[in-house]
mmCIF file of the C-alpha atoms, coordinates in Angstrom:
data_MODEL
# 
_entry.id   MODEL 
# 
loop_
_atom_site.group_PDB 
_atom_site.id 
_atom_site.type_symbol 
_atom_site.label_atom_id 
_atom_site.label_alt_id 
_atom_site.label_comp_id 
_atom_site.label_asym_id 
_atom_site.label_entity_id 
_atom_site.label_seq_id 
_atom_site.pdbx_PDB_ins_code 
_atom_site.Cartn_x 
_atom_site.Cartn_y 
_atom_site.Cartn_z 
_atom_site.occupancy 
_atom_site.B_iso_or_equiv 
_atom_site.pdbx_formal_charge 
_atom_site.auth_seq_id 
_atom_site.auth_comp_id 
_atom_site.auth_asym_id 
_atom_site.auth_atom_id 
_atom_site.pdbx_PDB_model_num 
ATOM 1   C CA . MET A 1 1   ? 73.790  113.839 35.174 1.00 0.00 ? 1   MET A CA 1 
ATOM 2   C CA . GLN A 1 2   ? 77.452  113.578 36.179 1.00 0.00 ? 2   GLN A CA 1 
ATOM 3   C CA . ALA A 1 3   ? 78.290  113.048 32.465 1.00 0.00 ? 3   ALA A CA 1 
ATOM 4   C CA . GLN A 1 4   ? 76.379  116.210 31.585 1.00 0.00 ? 4   GLN A CA 1 
ATOM 5   C CA . ILE A 1 5   ? 78.342  118.178 34.215 1.00 0.00 ? 5   ILE A CA 1 
ATOM 6   C CA . GLN A 1 6   ? 81.663  116.815 32.943 1.00 0.00 ? 6   GLN A CA 1 
ATOM 7   C CA . ALA A 1 7   ? 80.729  117.727 29.372 1.00 0.00 ? 7   ALA A CA 1 
ATOM 8   C CA . LEU A 1 8   ? 79.784  121.278 30.475 1.00 0.00 ? 8   LEU A CA 1 
ATOM 9   C CA . LEU A 1 9   ? 83.046  121.699 32.365 1.00 0.00 ? 9   LEU A CA 1 
ATOM 10  C CA . ALA A 1 10  ? 84.961  120.433 29.339 1.00 0.00 ? 10  ALA A CA 1 
ATOM 11  C CA . ALA A 1 11  ? 83.154  122.935 27.108 1.00 0.00 ? 11  ALA A CA 1 
ATOM 12  C CA . VAL A 1 12  ? 83.891  125.763 29.505 1.00 0.00 ? 12  VAL A CA 1 
ATOM 13  C CA . GLY A 1 13  ? 87.534  124.724 29.601 1.00 0.00 ? 13  GLY A CA 1 
ATOM 14  C CA . GLY A 1 14  ? 87.891  125.064 25.829 1.00 0.00 ? 14  GLY A CA 1 
ATOM 15  C CA . GLU A 1 15  ? 87.609  128.779 25.073 1.00 0.00 ? 15  GLU A CA 1 
ATOM 16  C CA . ALA A 1 16  ? 86.915  128.257 21.425 1.00 0.00 ? 16  ALA A CA 1 
ATOM 17  C CA . THR A 1 17  ? 83.655  126.427 22.074 1.00 0.00 ? 17  THR A CA 1 
ATOM 18  C CA . MET A 1 18  ? 82.296  129.368 24.072 1.00 0.00 ? 18  MET A CA 1 
ATOM 19  C CA . GLY A 1 19  ? 83.143  131.962 21.449 1.00 0.00 ? 19  GLY A CA 1 
ATOM 20  C CA . THR A 1 20  ? 79.596  133.101 21.064 1.00 0.00 ? 20  THR A CA 1 
ATOM 21  C CA . ASN A 1 21  ? 79.396  134.321 24.626 1.00 0.00 ? 21  ASN A CA 1 
ATOM 22  C CA . ALA A 1 22  ? 80.101  137.976 25.155 1.00 0.00 ? 22  ALA A CA 1 
ATOM 23  C CA . GLY A 1 23  ? 83.286  138.405 27.093 1.00 0.00 ? 23  GLY A CA 1 
ATOM 24  C CA . SER A 1 24  ? 84.389  134.798 26.608 1.00 0.00 ? 24  SER A CA 1 
ATOM 25  C CA . HIS A 1 25  ? 87.942  135.961 25.785 1.00 0.00 ? 25  HIS A CA 1 
ATOM 26  C CA . ILE A 1 26  ? 88.293  137.365 29.315 1.00 0.00 ? 26  ILE A CA 1 
ATOM 27  C CA . GLU A 1 27  ? 90.385  135.342 31.788 1.00 0.00 ? 27  GLU A CA 1 
ATOM 28  C CA . VAL A 1 28  ? 88.154  134.561 34.765 1.00 0.00 ? 28  VAL A CA 1 
ATOM 29  C CA . ALA A 1 29  ? 89.061  132.570 37.860 1.00 0.00 ? 29  ALA A CA 1 
ATOM 30  C CA . LYS A 1 30  ? 86.908  129.597 38.675 1.00 0.00 ? 30  LYS A CA 1 
ATOM 31  C CA . PRO A 1 31  ? 85.401  129.352 42.214 1.00 0.00 ? 31  PRO A CA 1 
ATOM 32  C CA . ALA A 1 32  ? 87.065  127.425 44.967 1.00 0.00 ? 32  ALA A CA 1 
ATOM 33  C CA . ILE A 1 33  ? 85.360  124.168 46.027 1.00 0.00 ? 33  ILE A CA 1 
ATOM 34  C CA . PHE A 1 34  ? 82.494  124.920 48.448 1.00 0.00 ? 34  PHE A CA 1 
ATOM 35  C CA . ASN A 1 35  ? 81.983  122.409 51.280 1.00 0.00 ? 35  ASN A CA 1 
ATOM 36  C CA . GLY A 1 36  ? 79.070  124.045 53.073 1.00 0.00 ? 36  GLY A CA 1 
ATOM 37  C CA . GLU A 1 37  ? 81.138  126.130 55.393 1.00 0.00 ? 37  GLU A CA 1 
ATOM 38  C CA . ALA A 1 38  ? 78.942  129.092 56.349 1.00 0.00 ? 38  ALA A CA 1 
ATOM 39  C CA . GLY A 1 39  ? 81.673  131.705 56.331 1.00 0.00 ? 39  GLY A CA 1 
ATOM 40  C CA . ARG A 1 40  ? 82.534  130.886 52.670 1.00 0.00 ? 40  ARG A CA 1 
ATOM 41  C CA . VAL A 1 41  ? 79.125  130.927 50.978 1.00 0.00 ? 41  VAL A CA 1 
ATOM 42  C CA . GLU A 1 42  ? 79.193  134.580 50.051 1.00 0.00 ? 42  GLU A CA 1 
ATOM 43  C CA . GLY A 1 43  ? 82.611  134.335 48.434 1.00 0.00 ? 43  GLY A CA 1 
ATOM 44  C CA . PHE A 1 44  ? 81.629  131.198 46.579 1.00 0.00 ? 44  PHE A CA 1 
ATOM 45  C CA . VAL A 1 45  ? 78.456  132.754 45.169 1.00 0.00 ? 45  VAL A CA 1 
ATOM 46  C CA . SER A 1 46  ? 80.301  135.905 44.162 1.00 0.00 ? 46  SER A CA 1 
ATOM 47  C CA . ALA A 1 47  ? 82.985  133.921 42.358 1.00 0.00 ? 47  ALA A CA 1 
ATOM 48  C CA . CYS A 1 48  ? 80.268  131.829 40.593 1.00 0.00 ? 48  CYS A CA 1 
ATOM 49  C CA . LYS A 1 49  ? 78.393  134.929 39.523 1.00 0.00 ? 49  LYS A CA 1 
ATOM 50  C CA . ILE A 1 50  ? 81.524  136.544 37.954 1.00 0.00 ? 50  ILE A CA 1 
ATOM 51  C CA . TYR A 1 51  ? 82.364  133.355 36.117 1.00 0.00 ? 51  TYR A CA 1 
ATOM 52  C CA . ILE A 1 52  ? 78.773  132.758 34.818 1.00 0.00 ? 52  ILE A CA 1 
ATOM 53  C CA . ARG A 1 53  ? 78.455  136.395 33.692 1.00 0.00 ? 53  ARG A CA 1 
ATOM 54  C CA . ASN A 1 54  ? 81.659  136.140 31.675 1.00 0.00 ? 54  ASN A CA 1 
ATOM 55  C CA . LYS A 1 55  ? 81.668  132.494 30.465 1.00 0.00 ? 55  LYS A CA 1 
ATOM 56  C CA . LEU A 1 56  ? 78.232  130.969 30.793 1.00 0.00 ? 56  LEU A CA 1 
ATOM 57  C CA . ARG A 1 57  ? 75.837  133.754 29.959 1.00 0.00 ? 57  ARG A CA 1 
ATOM 58  C CA . GLY A 1 58  ? 74.251  131.870 27.026 1.00 0.00 ? 58  GLY A CA 1 
ATOM 59  C CA . GLU A 1 59  ? 73.915  128.667 28.977 1.00 0.00 ? 59  GLU A CA 1 
ATOM 60  C CA . THR A 1 60  ? 70.494  127.438 30.183 1.00 0.00 ? 60  THR A CA 1 
ATOM 61  C CA . VAL A 1 61  ? 69.580  127.925 33.840 1.00 0.00 ? 61  VAL A CA 1 
ATOM 62  C CA . GLU A 1 62  ? 69.878  124.165 34.296 1.00 0.00 ? 62  GLU A CA 1 
ATOM 63  C CA . GLY A 1 63  ? 73.328  124.203 32.744 1.00 0.00 ? 63  GLY A CA 1 
ATOM 64  C CA . GLN A 1 64  ? 74.430  127.079 35.001 1.00 0.00 ? 64  GLN A CA 1 
ATOM 65  C CA . VAL A 1 65  ? 73.094  125.263 38.098 1.00 0.00 ? 65  VAL A CA 1 
ATOM 66  C CA . GLN A 1 66  ? 74.836  122.035 37.120 1.00 0.00 ? 66  GLN A CA 1 
ATOM 67  C CA . TRP A 1 67  ? 78.068  123.936 36.608 1.00 0.00 ? 67  TRP A CA 1 
ATOM 68  C CA . ALA A 1 68  ? 77.859  125.601 40.000 1.00 0.00 ? 68  ALA A CA 1 
ATOM 69  C CA . LEU A 1 69  ? 76.938  122.294 41.635 1.00 0.00 ? 69  LEU A CA 1 
ATOM 70  C CA . SER A 1 70  ? 80.156  120.782 40.227 1.00 0.00 ? 70  SER A CA 1 
ATOM 71  C CA . TYR A 1 71  ? 82.038  123.040 42.656 1.00 0.00 ? 71  TYR A CA 1 
ATOM 72  C CA . VAL A 1 72  ? 79.853  122.002 45.673 1.00 0.00 ? 72  VAL A CA 1 
ATOM 73  C CA . GLN A 1 73  ? 81.749  119.117 47.215 1.00 0.00 ? 73  GLN A CA 1 
ATOM 74  C CA . GLY A 1 74  ? 82.397  117.618 50.578 1.00 0.00 ? 74  GLY A CA 1 
ATOM 75  C CA . GLY A 1 75  ? 81.261  118.410 54.127 1.00 0.00 ? 75  GLY A CA 1 
ATOM 76  C CA . SER A 1 76  ? 77.574  119.201 54.793 1.00 0.00 ? 76  SER A CA 1 
ATOM 77  C CA . ALA A 1 77  ? 77.151  120.293 51.207 1.00 0.00 ? 77  ALA A CA 1 
ATOM 78  C CA . ASP A 1 78  ? 77.302  116.791 49.809 1.00 0.00 ? 78  ASP A CA 1 
ATOM 79  C CA . VAL A 1 79  ? 73.930  115.677 51.111 1.00 0.00 ? 79  VAL A CA 1 
ATOM 80  C CA . TRP A 1 80  ? 72.300  118.852 49.902 1.00 0.00 ? 80  TRP A CA 1 
ATOM 81  C CA . LYS A 1 81  ? 73.871  118.424 46.481 1.00 0.00 ? 81  LYS A CA 1 
ATOM 82  C CA . LYS A 1 82  ? 72.836  114.797 46.242 1.00 0.00 ? 82  LYS A CA 1 
ATOM 83  C CA . ASN A 1 83  ? 69.182  115.681 46.942 1.00 0.00 ? 83  ASN A CA 1 
ATOM 84  C CA . LEU A 1 84  ? 69.262  118.451 44.415 1.00 0.00 ? 84  LEU A CA 1 
ATOM 85  C CA . MET A 1 85  ? 70.866  116.250 41.796 1.00 0.00 ? 85  MET A CA 1 
ATOM 86  C CA . GLU A 1 86  ? 68.069  113.681 42.251 1.00 0.00 ? 86  GLU A CA 1 
ATOM 87  C CA . GLU A 1 87  ? 65.480  116.380 41.751 1.00 0.00 ? 87  GLU A CA 1 
ATOM 88  C CA . LEU A 1 88  ? 67.190  117.616 38.577 1.00 0.00 ? 88  LEU A CA 1 
ATOM 89  C CA . GLU A 1 89  ? 67.521  113.993 37.258 1.00 0.00 ? 89  GLU A CA 1 
ATOM 90  C CA . ASN A 1 90  ? 63.802  113.494 37.822 1.00 0.00 ? 90  ASN A CA 1 
ATOM 91  C CA . GLY A 1 91  ? 63.002  116.649 35.879 1.00 0.00 ? 91  GLY A CA 1 
ATOM 92  C CA . LYS A 1 92  ? 61.977  118.649 38.891 1.00 0.00 ? 92  LYS A CA 1 
ATOM 93  C CA . MET A 1 93  ? 63.886  121.790 37.967 1.00 0.00 ? 93  MET A CA 1 
ATOM 94  C CA . GLU A 1 94  ? 62.637  124.301 40.557 1.00 0.00 ? 94  GLU A CA 1 
ATOM 95  C CA . TYR A 1 95  ? 64.854  127.272 39.635 1.00 0.00 ? 95  TYR A CA 1 
ATOM 96  C CA . GLU A 1 96  ? 63.711  129.802 37.077 1.00 0.00 ? 96  GLU A CA 1 
ATOM 97  C CA . SER A 1 97  ? 67.038  131.690 37.261 1.00 0.00 ? 97  SER A CA 1 
ATOM 98  C CA . ILE A 1 98  ? 70.555  131.103 38.573 1.00 0.00 ? 98  ILE A CA 1 
ATOM 99  C CA . GLU A 1 99  ? 69.796  133.839 41.140 1.00 0.00 ? 99  GLU A CA 1 
ATOM 100 C CA . GLU A 1 100 ? 67.086  131.638 42.636 1.00 0.00 ? 100 GLU A CA 1 
ATOM 101 C CA . PHE A 1 101 ? 69.580  128.811 42.932 1.00 0.00 ? 101 PHE A CA 1 
ATOM 102 C CA . PHE A 1 102 ? 72.099  131.110 44.732 1.00 0.00 ? 102 PHE A CA 1 
ATOM 103 C CA . THR A 1 103 ? 69.368  132.328 47.056 1.00 0.00 ? 103 THR A CA 1 
ATOM 104 C CA . SER A 1 104 ? 68.576  128.748 47.955 1.00 0.00 ? 104 SER A CA 1 
ATOM 105 C CA . LEU A 1 105 ? 72.252  127.990 48.487 1.00 0.00 ? 105 LEU A CA 1 
ATOM 106 C CA . LYS A 1 106 ? 72.709  131.013 50.799 1.00 0.00 ? 106 LYS A CA 1 
ATOM 107 C CA . LYS A 1 107 ? 69.532  130.171 52.690 1.00 0.00 ? 107 LYS A CA 1 
ATOM 108 C CA . GLU A 1 108 ? 70.746  126.627 53.212 1.00 0.00 ? 108 GLU A CA 1 
ATOM 109 C CA . PHE A 1 109 ? 74.298  127.394 54.269 1.00 0.00 ? 109 PHE A CA 1 
ATOM 110 C CA . GLY A 1 110 ? 74.532  131.085 55.009 1.00 0.00 ? 110 GLY A CA 1 
ATOM 111 C CA . GLU A 1 111 ? 71.840  132.523 57.198 1.00 0.00 ? 111 GLU A CA 1 
ATOM 112 C CA . GLY A 1 112 ? 72.430  132.342 60.924 1.00 0.00 ? 112 GLY A CA 1 
ATOM 113 C CA . GLU A 1 113 ? 75.992  131.230 61.083 1.00 0.00 ? 113 GLU A CA 1 
ATOM 114 C CA . GLU A 1 114 ? 77.015  133.531 58.215 1.00 0.00 ? 114 GLU A CA 1 
ATOM 115 C CA . GLU A 1 115 ? 75.377  136.403 60.030 1.00 0.00 ? 115 GLU A CA 1 
ATOM 116 C CA . SER A 1 116 ? 77.216  135.742 63.293 1.00 0.00 ? 116 SER A CA 1 
ATOM 117 C CA . VAL A 1 117 ? 80.552  135.284 61.420 1.00 0.00 ? 117 VAL A CA 1 
ATOM 118 C CA . LYS A 1 118 ? 80.035  138.625 59.662 1.00 0.00 ? 118 LYS A CA 1 
ATOM 119 C CA . ALA A 1 119 ? 78.951  140.386 62.933 1.00 0.00 ? 119 ALA A CA 1 
ATOM 120 C CA . ALA A 1 120 ? 82.023  139.058 64.753 1.00 0.00 ? 120 ALA A CA 1 
ATOM 121 C CA . GLU A 1 121 ? 84.252  140.210 61.868 1.00 0.00 ? 121 GLU A CA 1 
ATOM 122 C CA . LEU A 1 122 ? 82.668  143.595 61.891 1.00 0.00 ? 122 LEU A CA 1 
ATOM 123 C CA . ARG A 1 123 ? 83.315  143.985 65.661 1.00 0.00 ? 123 ARG A CA 1 
ATOM 124 C CA . LYS A 1 124 ? 87.021  143.155 65.165 1.00 0.00 ? 124 LYS A CA 1 
ATOM 125 C CA . ILE A 1 125 ? 87.814  145.611 62.337 1.00 0.00 ? 125 ILE A CA 1 
ATOM 126 C CA . GLU A 1 126 ? 90.001  148.548 63.223 1.00 0.00 ? 126 GLU A CA 1 
ATOM 127 C CA . GLN A 1 127 ? 91.460  151.245 61.025 1.00 0.00 ? 127 GLN A CA 1 
ATOM 128 C CA . GLY A 1 128 ? 95.022  151.118 62.377 1.00 0.00 ? 128 GLY A CA 1 
ATOM 129 C CA . GLY A 1 129 ? 97.470  152.229 59.652 1.00 0.00 ? 129 GLY A CA 1 
ATOM 130 C CA . LYS A 1 130 ? 94.942  151.980 56.836 1.00 0.00 ? 130 LYS A CA 1 
ATOM 131 C CA . THR A 1 131 ? 93.639  155.073 55.039 1.00 0.00 ? 131 THR A CA 1 
ATOM 132 C CA . MET A 1 132 ? 89.989  155.901 55.855 1.00 0.00 ? 132 MET A CA 1 
ATOM 133 C CA . GLN A 1 133 ? 88.969  154.817 52.390 1.00 0.00 ? 133 GLN A CA 1 
ATOM 134 C CA . GLU A 1 134 ? 90.594  151.355 52.861 1.00 0.00 ? 134 GLU A CA 1 
ATOM 135 C CA . PHE A 1 135 ? 89.031  151.026 56.272 1.00 0.00 ? 135 PHE A CA 1 
ATOM 136 C CA . ILE A 1 136 ? 85.574  151.996 54.899 1.00 0.00 ? 136 ILE A CA 1 
ATOM 137 C CA . GLN A 1 137 ? 85.831  149.361 52.114 1.00 0.00 ? 137 GLN A CA 1 
ATOM 138 C CA . GLU A 1 138 ? 86.794  146.682 54.562 1.00 0.00 ? 138 GLU A CA 1 
ATOM 139 C CA . PHE A 1 139 ? 84.016  147.778 56.948 1.00 0.00 ? 139 PHE A CA 1 
ATOM 140 C CA . LYS A 1 140 ? 81.344  147.784 54.200 1.00 0.00 ? 140 LYS A CA 1 
ATOM 141 C CA . ARG A 1 141 ? 82.351  144.257 53.149 1.00 0.00 ? 141 ARG A CA 1 
ATOM 142 C CA . ALA A 1 142 ? 82.008  142.948 56.710 1.00 0.00 ? 142 ALA A CA 1 
ATOM 143 C CA . ALA A 1 143 ? 78.799  144.933 57.317 1.00 0.00 ? 143 ALA A CA 1 
ATOM 144 C CA . ARG A 1 144 ? 77.152  143.288 54.341 1.00 0.00 ? 144 ARG A CA 1 
ATOM 145 C CA . GLY A 1 145 ? 75.182  140.300 55.646 1.00 0.00 ? 145 GLY A CA 1 
ATOM 146 C CA . SER A 1 146 ? 75.857  141.140 59.319 1.00 0.00 ? 146 SER A CA 1 
ATOM 147 C CA . ARG A 1 147 ? 72.335  142.524 59.860 1.00 0.00 ? 147 ARG A CA 1 
ATOM 148 C CA . TYR A 1 148 ? 73.870  145.625 61.453 1.00 0.00 ? 148 TYR A CA 1 
ATOM 149 C CA . GLU A 1 149 ? 72.148  148.812 60.330 1.00 0.00 ? 149 GLU A CA 1 
ATOM 150 C CA . GLY A 1 150 ? 71.170  152.281 61.585 1.00 0.00 ? 150 GLY A CA 1 
ATOM 151 C CA . ARG A 1 151 ? 72.665  153.378 64.906 1.00 0.00 ? 151 ARG A CA 1 
ATOM 152 C CA . PRO A 1 152 ? 74.367  150.026 65.809 1.00 0.00 ? 152 PRO A CA 1 
ATOM 153 C CA . LEU A 1 153 ? 76.235  150.130 62.472 1.00 0.00 ? 153 LEU A CA 1 
ATOM 154 C CA . VAL A 1 154 ? 77.343  153.712 63.087 1.00 0.00 ? 154 VAL A CA 1 
ATOM 155 C CA . GLU A 1 155 ? 78.533  152.806 66.602 1.00 0.00 ? 155 GLU A CA 1 
ATOM 156 C CA . GLU A 1 156 ? 80.663  149.888 65.211 1.00 0.00 ? 156 GLU A CA 1 
ATOM 157 C CA . PHE A 1 157 ? 82.110  152.245 62.627 1.00 0.00 ? 157 PHE A CA 1 
ATOM 158 C CA . LYS A 1 158 ? 83.002  154.805 65.321 1.00 0.00 ? 158 LYS A CA 1 
ATOM 159 C CA . ARG A 1 159 ? 84.577  152.162 67.466 1.00 0.00 ? 159 ARG A CA 1 
ATOM 160 C CA . GLY A 1 160 ? 86.817  150.890 64.646 1.00 0.00 ? 160 GLY A CA 1 
ATOM 161 C CA . MET A 1 161 ? 88.141  154.205 63.392 1.00 0.00 ? 161 MET A CA 1 
ATOM 162 C CA . ASN A 1 162 ? 91.302  155.837 64.807 1.00 0.00 ? 162 ASN A CA 1 
ATOM 163 C CA . GLU A 1 163 ? 90.689  157.932 67.931 1.00 0.00 ? 163 GLU A CA 1 
ATOM 164 C CA . GLY A 1 164 ? 91.821  161.282 66.517 1.00 0.00 ? 164 GLY A CA 1 
ATOM 165 C CA . ILE A 1 165 ? 89.348  161.302 63.638 1.00 0.00 ? 165 ILE A CA 1 
ATOM 166 C CA . ARG A 1 166 ? 86.561  159.852 65.926 1.00 0.00 ? 166 ARG A CA 1 
ATOM 167 C CA . ARG A 1 167 ? 87.018  162.645 68.385 1.00 0.00 ? 167 ARG A CA 1 
ATOM 168 C CA . LYS A 1 168 ? 86.929  165.350 65.657 1.00 0.00 ? 168 LYS A CA 1 
ATOM 169 C CA . LEU A 1 169 ? 83.751  163.867 64.215 1.00 0.00 ? 169 LEU A CA 1 
ATOM 170 C CA . MET A 1 170 ? 82.107  163.669 67.653 1.00 0.00 ? 170 MET A CA 1 
ATOM 171 C CA . GLU A 1 171 ? 82.954  167.300 68.297 1.00 0.00 ? 171 GLU A CA 1 
ATOM 172 C CA . ALA A 1 172 ? 81.506  168.531 64.966 1.00 0.00 ? 172 ALA A CA 1 
ATOM 173 C CA . GLU A 1 173 ? 78.779  171.161 65.206 1.00 0.00 ? 173 GLU A CA 1 
ATOM 174 C CA . ASN A 1 174 ? 76.368  169.355 62.897 1.00 0.00 ? 174 ASN A CA 1 
ATOM 175 C CA . PRO A 1 175 ? 75.816  165.877 64.243 1.00 0.00 ? 175 PRO A CA 1 
ATOM 176 C CA . LEU A 1 176 ? 75.977  163.141 61.701 1.00 0.00 ? 176 LEU A CA 1 
ATOM 177 C CA . ALA A 1 177 ? 73.019  160.902 61.270 1.00 0.00 ? 177 ALA A CA 1 
ATOM 178 C CA . SER A 1 178 ? 73.430  158.270 58.543 1.00 0.00 ? 178 SER A CA 1 
ATOM 179 C CA . ILE A 1 179 ? 76.329  155.884 58.081 1.00 0.00 ? 179 ILE A CA 1 
ATOM 180 C CA . GLU A 1 180 ? 76.942  157.445 54.613 1.00 0.00 ? 180 GLU A CA 1 
ATOM 181 C CA . GLN A 1 181 ? 77.448  160.850 56.279 1.00 0.00 ? 181 GLN A CA 1 
ATOM 182 C CA . TRP A 1 182 ? 79.913  159.258 58.650 1.00 0.00 ? 182 TRP A CA 1 
ATOM 183 C CA . TYR A 1 183 ? 81.798  157.667 55.774 1.00 0.00 ? 183 TYR A CA 1 
ATOM 184 C CA . LYS A 1 184 ? 81.936  160.929 53.776 1.00 0.00 ? 184 LYS A CA 1 
ATOM 185 C CA . ARG A 1 185 ? 83.024  163.157 56.655 1.00 0.00 ? 185 ARG A CA 1 
ATOM 186 C CA . ALA A 1 186 ? 85.563  160.621 57.982 1.00 0.00 ? 186 ALA A CA 1 
ATOM 187 C CA . MET A 1 187 ? 87.166  160.332 54.455 1.00 0.00 ? 187 MET A CA 1 
ATOM 188 C CA . ALA A 1 188 ? 87.442  164.069 54.135 1.00 0.00 ? 188 ALA A CA 1 
ATOM 189 C CA . LEU A 1 189 ? 89.061  164.479 57.598 1.00 0.00 ? 189 LEU A CA 1 
ATOM 190 C CA . ASP A 1 190 ? 91.498  161.604 56.955 1.00 0.00 ? 190 ASP A CA 1 
ATOM 191 C CA . ARG A 1 191 ? 92.445  163.021 53.564 1.00 0.00 ? 191 ARG A CA 1 
ATOM 192 C CA . ASN A 1 192 ? 93.007  166.545 55.001 1.00 0.00 ? 192 ASN A CA 1 
ATOM 193 C CA . TRP A 1 193 ? 95.160  165.133 57.844 1.00 0.00 ? 193 TRP A CA 1 
ATOM 194 C CA . ARG A 1 194 ? 97.286  163.035 55.449 1.00 0.00 ? 194 ARG A CA 1 
ATOM 195 C CA . GLU A 1 195 ? 97.764  166.067 53.116 1.00 0.00 ? 195 GLU A CA 1 
ATOM 196 C CA . SER A 1 196 ? 98.821  168.305 55.988 1.00 0.00 ? 196 SER A CA 1 
ATOM 197 C CA . ARG A 1 197 ? 101.392 165.760 57.106 1.00 0.00 ? 197 ARG A CA 1 
ATOM 198 C CA . SER A 1 198 ? 102.876 165.422 53.591 1.00 0.00 ? 198 SER A CA 1 
ATOM 199 C CA . ASN A 1 199 ? 103.397 169.191 53.250 1.00 0.00 ? 199 ASN A CA 1 
# 
């Protein structure tokens, strides 16, 4: 199995051998080694997906899983990887798609701890000197996977934005309900304020 992984990595390393894949000429960063740390699972999965989409699209599911596993090393991930490798070697391939593999990976290393890490990150975010658009992108990234939604999500967004914009939004005649409405109105106010200062 290790020999198969090494062969797959060697093939990916040589661009010419992957010429039949769409987008194989695109430079794509390989994922960083994942050691089972909960706070890094989402980033690892995202990096793997980008690489697979651009470089390994024509590869079998088993080949894609083996490639991803080659970047799972150390820490608590080693035991999980060893068990999975044994199943693969015994022909017990349980994944019908690479998405199923990533779901399994996130379930094993992400849920719970990942959630609390994301929630803590969300509670720390503040707009400060960032534009509202920059703040919203950062806020959305942290909110994803934090399990915050509805009113609690809106409250965290209000807490993180600069006081002047927050006060104007709270004083608005038509109360805002959804987080999307808050995003939209906050960006408009921030843009107007910045334009007025530049004139």
